[in-house]
C-alpha positions, -999 to 999 in steps of 0.1 A, spaced: -321 -635 -765 -323 -672 -756 -329 -683 -723 -308 -714 -715 -312 -736 -684 -279 -737 -665 -286 -755 -632 -310 -761 -604 -308 -769 -568 -331 -775 -538 -328 -755 -506 -346 -771 -477 -350 -750 -445 -351 -770 -410 -366 -753 -379 -341 -752 -350 -367 -741 -322 -341 -745 -294 -318 -719 -311 -348 -699 -326 -334 -702 -363 -337 -718 -395 -310 -742 -409 -306 -744 -446 -295 -774 -464 -287 -770 -500 -287 -798 -525 -271 -790 -560 -275 -811 -592 -314 -812 -593 -329 -819 -627 -345 -793 -649 -383 -790 -645 -388 -808 -612 -426 -816 -605 -442 -805 -574 -447 -843 -564 -409 -849 -568 -401 -820 -545 -426 -829 -519 -413 -865 -519 -378 -854 -515 -388 -830 -486 -407 -858 -468 -379 -881 -471 -353 -856 -456 -380 -849 -429 -381 -886 -421 -343 -888 -415 -335 -856 -396 -340 -846 -361 -352 -810 -371 -386 -806 -387 -386 -791 -422 -400 -756 -424 -401 -752 -461 -384 -761 -495 -373 -737 -523 -364 -748 -559 -338 -725 -573 -335 -726 -612 -304 -708 -628 -304 -696 -665 -281 -679 -687 -289 -657 -717 -273 -657 -751 -279 -638 -782 
């Protein structure tokens, strides 16, 4: 089986302390093989323009398999 990259997205979780929950914002269309520095810079940029502080960020890579 061949593993073929299909897509990536970045999910950023924001802390809504007032309502005691996390708010997820998803950003599709991320490039393949994002570096840790790129994800950190993106997270910091979002943190600087949102009212809610960033809790954590996840990079989700999707693959498909072919014979």
